[in-house]
N, C-alpha and C positions, 0 to 999 in steps of 0.2 A: 239368448241368455248366455252369460259367461259360463265357460265349462266348470268353473269352481263355485258356481252360485250356491251350491248346497252348503259350502263352508262360509261363504260371504254373508249368508243370512244372519249368522250370529253377531258379527261386528255391526251389521245393519240394525239388528235388534238393540244392541248396546247403544248405538248412536241415537236411536229414537228415544230410548229410556233416559239417557243422560241429558239430551237436549230438551226434554219436556219442560223442565224447570227453567232452563236458560232462555228458551224462546219466548216464554211468557213474561219474563222480566221480574223485577222486584215487586212491582205492583203495590198491594196494600201493606206489605212488609216495610217498604220504604216509608210510606206514610206514617206507620206506627213509630218507626225509628226517629223520624224527623220531629214527630209530635212529642214523644216521651223522653228522648235522649237529647235532642238538639233544641227543644222548646220552640219550634217554629209555630206560627199561627196557622189556622186552617186555610186562610186565603193564600198564603205563600206556598203551602203544600199543594193546594189545588192547581196553582199556576205551574209549578214545577212538573207535576204529574201530567198536566195538559200538554206541556211542551214535548214531553216524551211520547205521548199518544199521537199527537199531530205529526211529529217527525216520523214515527213508525208508519202511520197511514200513508203519508206522502211518499215514503220510500218503497212501498210495496210493488207498484208497477215498474219503476226503474230496476228494482231488484229482480223481478221476473225477467225483464229484458236482458239483464246482465247474465243470468243463469242460462237463458236461451243461447246467448252468443258465445259465452266462454267455454273453453275446454278444461279450464282449471277450477272445476266445481269443488273438488276437495279443498283446494287452497282457499276458495271463497268462504267455505264453512269454517276452516281453521282460523282465518283472519278475523271473521266475525266473532268466533268464540273467544279469541284473544282480547278483542275489544271489550266484550262483556266481562271477561275475567279481570282485566285492568280496571275497568269502571267499578266493579264490585269491591275490589281490594282498596281502591283509592278513596271511595266515598266516606268511609268512617274517619279518614285522616283530614279531609277538608270539607267543611260544612257550609261554606258560603253559598248564597242563592245562585250566583252565576256559575260556580263550579258544578253544583248539583244539577242545575238545569242543563248545562252543556253536556255533562257526562250522560245524563239520562236521554238526551236527544241523540247522542252518538250511539248509545246502546240500543235505542229504539230503531235507529237506521240499520245497525248491524243485525239485530234480531229479525228484520224483514227478509234477510237472506235465507234464513233457515227453512221456512216452509216450502218455497219453490225449489230450493236446493235438494231437500230430502225427497220431494216428489220426483224431481228430475233424475237424481241418482238412482232411485228405485226403478223408475221406468227404464233408464239406460242399462240397468243390470238385468232385470227379469224380462223386459219386453212387454208389449201390450197384452199378450194372451195370459200372462200370469200376474198382471198388474193388480187386478181386483183383489185376489187373495193376499198378495203381499202388502197392499196398502191397508187392508184390514188389520194385518199383523202389525204394521207400523203403528197404527192408531192404538192398538191394544197396549203396546209397549210405551207409547207416549202417555196414555192415561195412567198406566201403572207407575211410570216415573213421576208423574204429577202427584199421585197419592203418596208415594214413598217420600218425596221431597217435602210435601206439606206436613206429613207426620213427623219427619226429622226436624223440620223447622220449628214446629210447635214444641216438641220435646226438648230440643237443644236450647231454644230461646227461653224456655221456662227455667232451665238450669244456669245458662250462661248469659242470658239477656239478649235483646233484639239484635245486637251487633253480629251474633253468630250466623245470622241469615246471609250476610254478605260473604262470609267464608264458605258457607255451604254452596252458594251459587258459583263461586269461583272454583270450588272442587268439582262440581258437576260439569262446568265448562271445560276444565282440564281433562276430565274423563271422556268427554265427548270428542275432544281433539284426538285422544289416543284411539278411540273407536273409529273415527274418520280415517286416520292413517292406517288402520288395519285393513281397510278396503283397498285392494290394488287399483292403481290408476287405470290399468288397461281393462278393468272389469266393466267400465262404464262406456257404453256406446253413445257418444255425444249427439249423434244424429237422431237416434231413437229417443234420447232424453229430452229433446226439444220438440218431439211430436212428429218427426219424419218416419219413414218406413223402417221396418225391421231389417236386420242383416239378411242379405240374400234375396230380398224382395225386389231390389233394383240392381241395375248393372254398375252403379257407382254413385258417388256423391253428386256428380255433374248432372245426373238424371233425376235428382231428387232435391230440388232447391226450395228454400222457404218461400211461401207465398207472400204477397203484400199484406199490410195490416188491414187493408180495406175488407178483406175476406172475413175478418172478425166482426166488423161492424155490419156486415150484410148477412151474417149467419143467424137466421131467425131463431132456431132452437137455443143458440148460445145467449142471445139477448133475453129470451124468455127465462132461461135458467138463471141468468144474472138478476132479473127482476124478482124471481122467486127467492133467490138467495138474500137479496136486500130485504124483502119482506120478512123472511125467516129471522134475520138479525134484528130488524126493527121490533118484531114481536118478542124476541128472546132476551135481548140485551138488558132491558129494564126490569125483568122479572126478579132476578136474584137480588139486586139492590133494594127493590120494593119489599121483598120478603125479609131482608135484613132489617129494614126500617120497622116493619111490623113486629119482628121479634124483639127489637130493642124497646119498642113501646110497651110490649106485653111484659117484658122482664129486662129492665135496664141493666141489671148486674150481670146477666148471662147473655146479653145480646151478642157480644163478640164471640163467645164460646159457641153459641148456637149457629152463628154465621159460619164459623169454621166447620162445624158439623155438616152444614149444607154443602160446603165446597168439597170436603173430603169424602163424604158418603156417596156423592154422585159418581166419583171416579171409578170405584169397583163395578158400578153398573155399566159404565162406558166400555170397559174392557171386553166382556163377553158380547156386547152389542156390536162393537167394532169387528170382532172376529167373525160373528155371524154374518154381518154385512159383506165382509171380504169373501166368505165362502159361498154366499147365496146370490150375490149381485149378478153373476153371470147366468144363474138359473132362474131366479125370480124376475130379473130385470131391474133397471135403475129407477124407473118411474114409480112403481108402487112403494118401493122402500123410502124414497125421498118424500113421497106423499104421506107416509106414516110419520115422518119427522115433523111435518107441518101439522098433522092431526094431533100429535102429542102436545104441541104448543097450545092448540085450541083447548084441549082437556085441562092442561095446567092452568091457563088463564081463567077457566070457568070454575075450577075447584078451589083456588086460593080464597075467594071471597066467602066460602061457606063456613069458615071457622077461623078464629084467631088463636086457637090452641097451638102452642109451639110444636108439639108432636105432629099435629096435622100439617102445619106449614113445612116442616122439615121432610115429612113423608111425601108430600106432593112434590117437593123440590127434587126428590129422587128420580122423578120422571125426566128431569133434565138429562140424566145419564143416557136415556134412550135417544132423545133428540140430538144431543151433542155427539153421541157415539155414532149415530147414523150420518150426521152431517160431516164429521171429520173423515170418515172412511169413504164417503160417496162423492164429496166435492171434487177432489182431484181426479177421480175416476170419470165422472161425467165430462169434466173439462177435457180430459185426455181423449175421450170418445169423440167430442165435437171438434177438436183441433187436430186430430190425426191427419198427417200429411201436410199441415200448414207450416210447421216449424215454429209455431208461436204458442206452444203449450204453457210455458211458464209465465210469459208476459200476460197471457189470458187469465191465469190464476191470480196474478197480481192485480190486474185491473178490476176483476170481479171482487176480490177481497177488499180492495180500496173502497169500492162502492158499498159493499156490505158493512164495513167498519163505519163509514159515514152514516149509514142507516142505523147502526147500533148507537152511535153518538147522539143522533137525533132522537132515538127512542127514549133515552134517559131524560132528555130535556122535555119532550112531550109528556111523558109519564109524570114528571114532577109537576108540570102545569096542571094536569088533570087531577092529581092528588090534592093540590091546593084548592082547586075549584070545586071538586065533587067527591073527593075521598079515594081511598085505596081500592075499594071494590070497583068503582068506575074505571080506574086506571087498568086494573087487571082485565076487566071485560073488554076494554078498548084494545088492549094488546091481543086478546083472544080473537077479536074481530079482525084485526090485521092479519093474523095467522089464517083465519078462515078465508079471507080474500085471497091470500097467497095460495092456499090449498085449491080453491076453485080455479084460479088462473093457471096453476101448474097442471092440474088434472085435465082441464079443458084444452089447453094449447100446447103443452109440452109433449113431443114425441118420445118414444122409447129410444134410447141411444145405445143399448147393448148391441155390440157387433155380432153378426151371425158367423161366428168362427169357433172352432174348438178351443177350449182353455187347457192350460197345463198347470200342474201343481208346482208349488214352490218348495 
């Protein structure tokens, strides 16, 4: 751990807070702007959004490989944030399909840098022994940033119109650059950041070289965890959109407002969950905690069909705060456990995230088909069944990855 880690933690807190909104992109805000202000049709909006999503998914594994290789991790974050800032500022000025699709693809690629870079920088600063607590703190500030940004976007857009969202994202991106530059370059041990050993554990870099990529394909626990992650996203990704559709069917006038309530309300739940996971992952172990995330998905899928009451649907959606809070804090931690000593921590994150996002994309397609054929209840129960399969697979086959070593506080 860097000698000044106690003071570095505050810029790291700020970095996670301000990047929360930036790394998730404009998303539904862009769709609303293009629909209401630029008068685009739904098909054109869907294509433009798909281009951004596909670009982001395809960029994740190369982004992880870049973060593993480069010692300019701060510069990578800064450049990515600049790309997002420019894209956000320019979008309201040029509304052609080609320009919007291109800028969204570029910002999607840039945003793929943030998750592996944050995890790598954190690991390189605090080291593996303090990583669990610090990553939980990262996620807490990330969810807090999402909640604040969503609240600001809603309030400012009501007063100034949808265009204010672009300026808000640009402001957040600039603030994230300032936070990144407040972390000293020498605070990051780049060998540790890629999953090699801690300072002082080897005689030098020549004794601790990255392994071949083949080790990642032959690591059975890593493959099992990847499968469980894909099933988690397949089960989870379609649930919120389906809830939104049900809310709109129940009350068309309040559908958007209730959907926003679902998104914002879950964030405060994620904050304490992420902190708890960070503090208890080394004590309770990784396996039972991730098992709980899968179990929560089963419960959510089973509860949604019980009522169409908006309060019930929004209340059940709060459980997403538990599952998402656990997943966000635990995912980089388990990958770090399983790739320690390989030098491929970040590319492993990217590869698994790519597979998980593809599972999420397939989820919405499959759920839509089921809704048309058999209704919403059948779709929710199918997603719960996928989560149950993932739970059984994970519990039966996944070993505990918690290292048997003392932990240190951050």
